[in-house]
SEDO-98066 format. One line per 4 residues: number of its first residue (from 1); their letters; for each residue x, y, z of C-alpha. Coordinates in steps of 0.25 Angstrom, whole numbers, plus 5000, padded with zeros to 4 digits. Layout:
% residues N
NUM) A) X:Y:Z | ...
END
This chain:
% residues 682
1) MHIA) 5057:4941:5107 | 5067:4952:5104 | 5061:4966:5101 | 5071:4972:5091
5) TGAD) 5072:4986:5086 | 5068:4989:5071 | 5083:4991:5068 | 5086:4978:5073
9) ASTS) 5076:4970:5065 | 5081:4964:5052 | 5068:4959:5046 | 5054:4965:5044
13) LNLG) 5040:4960:5046 | 5029:4968:5041 | 5017:4964:5049 | 5003:4968:5047
17) ILAH) 4993:4969:5059 | 4979:4966:5054 | 4966:4964:5061 | 4951:4967:5061
21) VDAG) 4948:4981:5067 | 4949:4981:5083 | 4956:4968:5084 | 4968:4975:5090
25) KTSL) 4979:4976:5079 | 4983:4990:5082 | 4984:4987:5097 | 4993:4974:5094
29) TERL) 5002:4983:5085 | 5004:4992:5098 | 5007:4980:5107 | 5017:4974:5097
33) LHAA) 5024:4988:5096 | 5024:4989:5111 | 5030:4974:5112 | 5040:4978:5102
37) GVID) 5045:4990:5110 | 5041:5000:5099 | 5031:5007:5108 | 5031:5010:5123
41) EIGR) 5016:5011:5125 | 5005:5004:5118 | 4995:5012:5110 | 4980:5010:5111
45) VDAG) 4971:5010:5099 | 4960:5017:5107 | 4970:5027:5112 | 4975:5031:5098
49) NTQT) 4989:5029:5101 | 4994:5017:5093 | 5006:5017:5084 | 4999:5012:5071
53) DSLA) 4985:5020:5072 | 4991:5034:5070 | 4980:5040:5062 | 4971:5049:5071
57) LERQ) 4959:5042:5065 | 4965:5029:5069 | 4966:5033:5083 | 4952:5039:5084
61) RGIT) 4946:5026:5078 | 4955:5016:5085 | 4957:5009:5072 | 4968:5007:5062
65) IKSA) 4966:5014:5049 | 4979:5015:5042 | 4990:5004:5042 | 5002:5008:5051
69) VVSF) 5016:5002:5052 | 5024:5001:5065 | 5037:4993:5067 | 5043:4984:5078
73) AVDD) 5054:4974:5079 | 5054:4959:5084 | 5067:4953:5085 | 5073:4955:5071
77) VCVN) 5060:4958:5064 | 5055:4972:5062 | 5040:4971:5061 | 5033:4982:5053
81) LIDT) 5019:4981:5059 | 5007:4986:5050 | 4995:4989:5058 | 4983:4989:5049
85) PGHP) 4968:4993:5050 | 4958:4983:5055 | 4945:4990:5050 | 4941:4985:5037
89) DFIA) 4938:4998:5031 | 4954:4999:5031 | 4957:4986:5025 | 4964:4993:5014
93) EVER) 4975:4997:5024 | 4977:4982:5027 | 4978:4979:5012 | 4989:4988:5010
97) VLSV) 4997:4982:5021 | 4996:4967:5017 | 5005:4968:5006 | 5017:4972:5015
101) LDGA) 5015:4962:5026 | 5024:4951:5030 | 5015:4946:5040 | 5002:4950:5048
105) VLVI) 4996:4949:5062 | 4980:4947:5061 | 4974:4952:5074 | 4961:4946:5079
109) SAVE) 4953:4950:5092 | 4952:4939:5102 | 4938:4944:5104 | 4932:4947:5091
113) GVQA) 4940:4937:5084 | 4940:4935:5069 | 4933:4947:5062 | 4930:4951:5048
117) QTRV) 4942:4959:5045 | 4951:4948:5051 | 4946:4938:5041 | 4948:4948:5030
121) LMRT) 4962:4950:5034 | 4966:4936:5036 | 4961:4932:5023 | 4969:4942:5016
125) LRRL) 4982:4939:5025 | 4980:4924:5021 | 4978:4927:5006 | 4991:4936:5006
129) RIPT) 4998:4925:5014 | 5003:4935:5024 | 5008:4928:5037 | 4999:4932:5048
133) LVFV) 4998:4930:5063 | 4985:4931:5071 | 4984:4939:5084 | 4972:4937:5092
137) NKID) 4971:4950:5100 | 4963:4955:5113 | 4964:4942:5121 | 4962:4951:5133
141) RRGA) 4949:4955:5129 | 4936:4949:5134 | 4930:4939:5125 | 4944:4936:5119
145) RHED) 4944:4921:5113 | 4955:4912:5110 | 4952:4897:5106 | 4938:4902:5100
149) LLRE) 4945:4913:5092 | 4956:4903:5087 | 4945:4895:5081 | 4938:4907:5075
153) ISRR) 4952:4911:5068 | 4953:4897:5063 | 4939:4897:5057 | 4937:4911:5053
157) LVPD) 4951:4917:5049 | 4961:4906:5046 | 4963:4891:5050 | 4978:4891:5050
161) IVPM) 4980:4897:5064 | 4990:4894:5075 | 4987:4899:5089 | 5001:4902:5095
165) GTVR) 4996:4902:5109 | 4984:4903:5118 | 4977:4913:5127 | 4976:4913:5142
169) DPGG) 4964:4921:5149 | 4958:4928:5136 | 4949:4940:5138 | 4956:4948:5149
173) RDGA) 4969:4956:5152 | 4976:4943:5156 | 4974:4936:5143 | 4987:4930:5138
177) YVPF) 4993:4924:5126 | 5000:4911:5129 | 5009:4906:5117 | 5010:4891:5114
181) APGD) 5023:4884:5118 | 5030:4878:5106 | 5028:4864:5110 | 5013:4866:5115
185) PAFT) 5006:4853:5109 | 4993:4860:5106 | 5001:4871:5098 | 5009:4861:5091
189) ARLV) 4997:4853:5087 | 4991:4866:5081 | 5003:4870:5074 | 5005:4857:5067
193) DVLA) 4990:4857:5063 | 4991:4870:5057 | 5005:4870:5051 | 5004:4856:5045
197) AHDD) 4992:4860:5036 | 5002:4868:5029 | 5014:4859:5030 | 5014:4844:5025
201) ALLT) 5028:4841:5031 | 5024:4846:5044 | 5011:4838:5045 | 5019:4826:5041
205) AYVD) 5030:4828:5051 | 5019:4829:5062 | 5012:4816:5057 | 5025:4809:5058
209) DETG) 5029:4814:5072 | 5019:4823:5080 | 5031:4827:5089 | 5041:4829:5078
213) LSPG) 5037:4843:5075 | 5045:4852:5084 | 5039:4866:5089 | 5050:4872:5082
217) RLRT) 5047:4866:5068 | 5032:4870:5070 | 5035:4884:5074 | 5044:4885:5062
221) ELTA) 5033:4880:5053 | 5023:4889:5060 | 5032:4901:5056 | 5033:4896:5041
225) QTRR) 5018:4894:5039 | 5014:4907:5046 | 5024:4915:5037 | 5018:4908:5025
229) ALVH) 5004:4912:5030 | 4999:4898:5032 | 4996:4899:5047 | 4993:4910:5056
233) PVFF) 4998:4910:5071 | 4988:4915:5081 | 4992:4924:5093 | 4983:4929:5104
237) GSAA) 4985:4941:5113 | 4981:4955:5116 | 4987:4968:5111 | 4981:4975:5123
241) TGAG) 4989:4967:5134 | 5000:4962:5125 | 4997:4947:5127 | 5002:4939:5115
245) VGEL) 5009:4950:5108 | 5023:4946:5111 | 5020:4932:5105 | 5013:4938:5093
249) MAGI) 5026:4947:5091 | 5035:4934:5092 | 5025:4928:5082 | 5027:4939:5072
253) RELL) 5042:4938:5073 | 5042:4923:5072 | 5030:4919:5062 | 5029:4931:5052
257) PSVD) 5039:4933:5041 | 5049:4944:5042 | 5057:4950:5030 | 5072:4952:5030
261) GAGH) 5072:4965:5022 | 5088:4965:5022 | 5088:4954:5012 | 5080:4962:5002
265) ADDP) 5085:4976:5004 | 5093:4977:4992 | 5082:4971:4983 | 5074:4980:4973
269) VSGT) 5065:4989:4981 | 5050:4983:4983 | 5040:4988:4992 | 5025:4990:4994
273) VFKV) 5018:5003:4999 | 5006:4999:5009 | 5004:5013:5014 | 5005:5028:5010
277) ERGD) 5003:5040:5019 | 5005:5054:5019 | 5017:5061:5027 | 5016:5074:5035
281) AGEK) 5019:5082:5023 | 5009:5074:5014 | 5020:5066:5008 | 5017:5051:5004
285) VAYV) 5023:5041:5013 | 5023:5026:5008 | 5024:5014:5017 | 5032:5003:5010
289) RMFA) 5034:4989:5013 | 5048:4985:5007 | 5049:4971:5001 | 5063:4973:4995
293) GTVR) 5074:4983:4993 | 5077:4996:5000 | 5070:5010:4999 | 5079:5021:5003
297) TRDR) 5077:5036:5004 | 5079:5043:4991 | 5076:5030:4983 | 5068:5032:4971
301) LTFG) 5057:5021:4970 | 5047:5016:4960 | 5034:5012:4964 | 5020:5008:4959
305) DGRE) 5009:4998:4960 | 5017:4986:4956 | 5007:4980:4946 | 5012:4968:4939
309) GKVY) 5025:4968:4946 | 5029:4982:4941 | 5030:4996:4948 | 5024:5007:4940
313) GREG) 5029:5020:4939 | 5030:5029:4951 | 5043:5034:4958 | 5047:5041:4970
317) KVTA) 5059:5045:4979 | 5060:5040:4993 | 5062:5052:5002 | 5061:5045:5016
321) VCVF) 5059:5032:5022 | 5055:5027:5036 | 5055:5012:5040 | 5046:5006:5052
325) DHGS) 5056:5003:5063 | 5052:5001:5078 | 5038:5007:5077 | 5037:5018:5067
329) AVPR) 5044:5022:5054 | 5058:5028:5055 | 5066:5035:5044 | 5076:5026:5037
333) EHVR) 5084:5027:5025 | 5078:5015:5018 | 5067:5005:5020 | 5070:4990:5016
337) AGQI) 5064:4977:5012 | 5055:4972:5023 | 5053:4985:5029 | 5041:4995:5029
341) GKVW) 5044:5010:5026 | 5038:5023:5024 | 5043:5030:5012 | 5042:5044:5008
345) GLGD) 5044:5051:4994 | 5035:5042:4985 | 5024:5052:4981 | 5017:5043:4972
349) IRIG) 5017:5031:4981 | 5004:5023:4983 | 4999:5012:4992 | 5002:4999:4986
353) DVIG) 5014:5003:4977 | 5026:4994:4975 | 5039:5001:4977 | 5050:4996:4968
357) VPRE) 5048:4981:4964 | 5035:4974:4967 | 5038:4962:4975 | 5035:4948:4969
361) GDES) 5020:4943:4973 | 5017:4957:4978 | 5002:4958:4981 | 5002:4972:4987
365) GGRH) 4994:4977:4975 | 4983:4967:4977 | 4970:4968:4984 | 4970:4961:4998
369) FSPP) 4956:4966:5003 | 4943:4970:4997 | 4943:4983:4990 | 4934:4994:4996
373) TLET) 4919:4992:4992 | 4914:5006:4996 | 4915:5020:4991 | 4910:5034:4995
377) VVVP) 4911:5048:4991 | 4919:5058:5000 | 4913:5072:5000 | 4920:5084:5007
381) TRPG) 4910:5091:5016 | 4917:5104:5011 | 4916:5105:4996 | 4929:5113:4996
385) DRGR) 4937:5100:5000 | 4934:5092:4988 | 4948:5094:4983 | 4955:5092:4996
389) LHLA) 4946:5079:4998 | 4952:5073:4985 | 4966:5075:4989 | 4964:5070:5003
393) LAQL) 4957:5057:4998 | 4968:5055:4988 | 4978:5056:5000 | 4970:5045:5007
397) AEQD) 4969:5036:4995 | 4984:5036:4995 | 4983:5030:5008 | 4971:5021:5005
401) PLID) 4970:5019:4989 | 4958:5010:4991 | 4949:5022:4994 | 4950:5024:4979
405) LRQD) 4948:5039:4978 | 4939:5043:4966 | 4936:5057:4962 | 4923:5060:4954
409) DLRQ) 4926:5074:4948 | 4912:5075:4942 | 4905:5073:4956 | 4916:5079:4964
413) EVYV) 4916:5067:4973 | 4927:5058:4979 | 4925:5043:4981 | 4933:5034:4990
417) SLYG) 4932:5019:4992 | 4930:5013:5006 | 4930:5000:5014 | 4920:5005:5024
421) EVQK) 4914:5016:5032 | 4925:5017:5042 | 4935:5020:5031 | 4926:5032:5027
425) EVIQ) 4926:5038:5041 | 4941:5037:5041 | 4942:5044:5027 | 4933:5055:5033
429) ATLL) 4941:5057:5045 | 4954:5057:5038 | 4950:5067:5028 | 4945:5076:5039
433) DEYG) 4957:5074:5049 | 4968:5074:5039 | 4963:5083:5028 | 4953:5091:5034
437) IDVD) 4942:5087:5024 | 4928:5083:5030 | 4921:5073:5021 | 4908:5065:5020
441) FRET) 4905:5052:5012 | 4894:5049:5003 | 4887:5035:5004 | 4896:5024:5003
445) TTIH) 4894:5015:4991 | 4899:5001:4987 | 4911:5000:4977 | 4908:4991:4965
449) VERV) 4918:4985:4954 | 4917:4982:4940 | 4921:4969:4934 | 4923:4967:4919
453) TGSG) 4914:4956:4913 | 4919:4954:4899 | 4930:4958:4889 | 4931:4972:4883
457) AAFE) 4941:4979:4874 | 4942:4993:4869 | 4953:5002:4862 | 4956:5015:4857
461) IIAK) 4967:5017:4846 | 4976:5030:4845 | 4971:5040:4835 | 4959:5031:4831
465) DDNP) 4944:5035:4832 | 4942:5045:4843 | 4953:5040:4852 | 4958:5054:4858
469) FLAT) 4971:5049:4864 | 4984:5045:4858 | 4983:5031:4863 | 4978:5017:4859
473) VGLR) 4972:5009:4870 | 4965:4995:4869 | 4960:4988:4882 | 4953:4975:4885
477) VDPG) 4946:4973:4898 | 4943:4958:4903 | 4938:4953:4916 | 4949:4948:4926
481) PPGS) 4949:4938:4937 | 4942:4943:4950 | 4951:4950:4959 | 4962:4952:4948
485) GVEF) 4960:4967:4947 | 4964:4975:4935 | 4974:4969:4926 | 4981:4976:4914
489) RLEV) 4986:4968:4902 | 4993:4972:4889 | 4990:4966:4875 | 4999:4975:4868
493) ELGS) 5014:4976:4868 | 5020:4983:4880 | 5030:4991:4871 | 5019:4995:4862
497) MPYA) 5018:5009:4869 | 5026:5016:4881 | 5023:5009:4894 | 5018:5022:4900
501) FFRA) 5006:5021:4891 | 5003:5006:4895 | 5004:5011:4910 | 4995:5022:4907
505) VEET) 4984:5012:4901 | 4985:5003:4913 | 4984:5013:4924 | 4972:5019:4917
509) VRET) 4966:5006:4915 | 4967:5004:4930 | 4962:5017:4933 | 4950:5016:4923
513) LRQG) 4945:5004:4929 | 4943:5010:4942 | 4930:5014:4935 | 4923:5005:4926
517) VHGW) 4910:5005:4917 | 4902:5007:4930 | 4912:5016:4937 | 4917:5005:4946
521) EVDD) 4931:4999:4947 | 4934:4988:4937 | 4943:4977:4943 | 4947:4962:4939
525) CVVT) 4949:4965:4924 | 4960:4964:4914 | 4963:4976:4905 | 4971:4973:4893
529) MTHS) 4978:4983:4884 | 4975:4978:4869 | 4979:4991:4861 | 4990:5001:4863
533) GYWP) 4996:5012:4855 | 5002:5027:4856 | 5008:5038:4849 | 5023:5040:4852
537) RQSH) 5028:5053:4857 | 5028:5063:4846 | 5034:5077:4844 | 5032:5089:4835
541) AHGT) 5044:5092:4826 | 5050:5102:4836 | 5050:5091:4846 | 5039:5094:4855
545) FDKS) 5031:5082:4860 | 5017:5082:4855 | 5007:5076:4865 | 4996:5076:4855
549) MSST) 5004:5066:4846 | 5010:5057:4857 | 5003:5047:4866 | 5004:5049:4881
553) AGDF) 5000:5041:4893 | 4988:5051:4895 | 4982:5046:4881 | 4982:5031:4887
557) RQLT) 4976:5036:4900 | 4965:5043:4894 | 4962:5033:4884 | 4962:5021:4892
561) PLVL) 4950:5023:4900 | 4942:5024:4887 | 4946:5011:4882 | 4945:5004:4895
565) LSAL) 4931:5008:4898 | 4927:5004:4884 | 4933:4991:4886 | 4926:4990:4900
569) RRAG) 4913:4993:4894 | 4915:4982:4883 | 4919:4972:4894 | 4908:4975:4903
573) TEVH) 4909:4977:4918 | 4900:4972:4929 | 4899:4980:4943 | 4902:4972:4955
577) EPLH) 4899:4974:4970 | 4907:4970:4982 | 4903:4959:4990 | 4907:4956:5004
581) RFRL) 4907:4942:5011 | 4901:4943:5025 | 4900:4934:5037 | 4889:4937:5046
585) SVPE) 4886:4931:5060 | 4872:4933:5066 | 4864:4927:5078 | 4856:4914:5074
589) DVFG) 4842:4920:5076 | 4844:4931:5066 | 4850:4923:5055 | 4836:4922:5048
593) QLLP) 4835:4937:5047 | 4849:4938:5042 | 4848:4931:5028 | 4837:4940:5023
597) ALSR) 4845:4952:5027 | 4857:4947:5020 | 4848:4945:5008 | 4843:4959:5008
601) LRAV) 4858:4964:5008 | 4861:4955:4996 | 4870:4946:5005 | 4872:4932:5001
605) PHTQ) 4875:4922:5013 | 4884:4910:5009 | 4885:4903:5023 | 4877:4903:5035
609) TARG) 4882:4896:5047 | 4877:4894:5061 | 4887:4896:5072 | 4881:4895:5086
613) ASYV) 4870:4905:5088 | 4875:4913:5076 | 4874:4912:5061 | 4886:4915:5052
617) VEGE) 4882:4920:5038 | 4893:4922:5027 | 4890:4927:5013 | 4892:4939:5004
621) IPAA) 4885:4953:5003 | 4887:4965:4994 | 4897:4975:5000 | 4886:4986:4999
625) RVHG) 4877:4978:5009 | 4887:4975:5020 | 4884:4989:5027 | 4869:4985:5027
629) LEQL) 4872:4972:5033 | 4880:4978:5044 | 4869:4988:5047 | 4859:4977:5047
633) LPSL) 4866:4967:5056 | 4865:4973:5070 | 4850:4974:5070 | 4848:4960:5063
637) TRGE) 4858:4953:5073 | 4856:4961:5085 | 4870:4966:5084 | 4875:4951:5084
641) GELE) 4879:4950:5070 | 4893:4950:5065 | 4896:4953:5050 | 4909:4952:5043
645) SAFE) 4910:4956:5028 | 4921:4958:5018 | 4922:4960:5003 | 4922:4948:4995
649) RYQP) 4920:4950:4981 | 4912:4958:4970 | 4900:4953:4964 | 4892:4959:4952
653) VRGE) 4881:4969:4955 | 4867:4964:4955 | 4858:4973:4947 | 4862:4987:4941
657) APDR) 4877:4990:4944 | 4880:5003:4951 | 4889:5013:4943 | 4900:5020:4951
661) PRTD) 4900:5036:4949 | 4912:5038:4940 | 4924:5048:4944 | 4933:5055:4935
665) RNPL) 4943:5044:4936 | 4937:5036:4925 | 4928:5045:4915 | 4918:5039:4906
669) CRKE) 4929:5038:4895 | 4920:5043:4884 | 4928:5046:4871 | 4922:5060:4872
673) YLRE) 4928:5062:4885 | 4941:5057:4881 | 4942:5066:4869 | 4939:5077:4878
677) VAGV) 4951:5073:4887 | 4960:5071:4874 | 4957:5086:4871 | 4964:5090:4858
681) RR) 4973:5078:4856 | 4965:5073:4845
END
């Protein structure tokens, strides 16, 4: 295996390293960089001197909080390696990375085995068809497993695995990884068994002549099926000792798909922003994966959210570009297809934005993992910091939009959404360390959603009744399929009024639905515009534009919430609570006490399986009760219980539905209020 420089590499591979927390992925990143000659000394997570955990808080806690990009070259391939957080509280960081990956390495601990986050990650990687290798780390640790762990991976994670070697002397510093020889009979039999399940021609050839399949043909088919995300080769090793890392690097080069960006460098620009940070001077810096075209310094770019294959309306001029090469980002004049670059100058850029032309089949705007299910109020310990707090949280929301910053001017409160308590602690430490703002949090509460139950419509006609705005807006709201989000449709001619007015209506619809009749976000619905109308631009005789005689986008932004909430009330909404699926392993002798405890927590067991001296219970539990189960488990099971839980779906709330406190984002939309806003226009 030849280690090249980044300048020598003609193709790129954007590789994600994913794992459950503490499986050793950041240590593996260090070992890969060292093996590639990028760093001379391997950093340690506990020493706080790794290449990718650059935040002070990451070094203090020894966990990855923000995704980070480093680069190394293998032969003619430049690998842009993205180290992602493993703690479930920071799954949003992983979500943003998935849309830019060519392949992934899923790291599993040889001691702990398949864990809750491991399963969540693999399910998502398979659903998105991202080619994935499995690396079983820590074979040097006491308790490391091999054959037993392979069975566990096949049973609990993914059945279509191909072990690429065996382990000698696991559980100590002498533990070594021994790759199978190409003609090894057991390896050949396993390859044929797994590969033939996806290739009838291969199966037929093997049945006709068991010796007719050469090792070369099998290896070629293994590469093809791995790149199609049908099978998953498994490597063993240790990031601490370096065992198996060379074989993993060779597997990354051979088995995962790389991109020849030179062939698409002259195509129309297409890229996705997966990370935004602030530079030393407070300027925005966008991390962009380029799928086509070339972005150069001084280029003027169009970017937006890319809904329905379009890029909506923001522009910026590129002032500087860095490209990842042989470790860190280095200044360049351009970033081309296949590469990851840092771009300066795009002041309005947001995470998830599409730059240029959306690529065909792009899922970057989709939700890959569950949304946050918790929220809390952030309170500054010094009342005079309220203004600074909102500005600081707004900047944090640029880097993590899922915290969903909400301001309540009436109560002088700021709400943020969370995945868990560790994320809350990180926000608190970040505000203090980076902004000098000390904060406390109110009690964490569960986030609900509203679902439309029927069909409802409403409209307001320009200059009719008590409509105070120079706009006609009619909207109909209908339920949408589960998981479909919000869809906006037109039943009026697109040319019936300026496009900017339609855009104003759609943007306001999406904003208004963030707080429905009960104050919760409304999702999975279809909003159809049924009426439209405006007054064209008019002037007085002397040529002065008269705003009171001409419709503006502001008229549509002010009127749309009134019409939409009227339609929502007529359609009806139902409050739903988040539900988690859980897997609980407990000693056999406490199983009888477990079921009544689950019942008190409103958990519903679906399966109960005896496994040796343990029982495994799988089922569903309201998200609001998961913390209670976590607290109950140690005393109930003598500390031997193991709980995995993850968001599964929403279900209607039993009994009285909770209302969410409203914020200034979505007023009650009374007509009296709207008249007051309209002022003297009528």
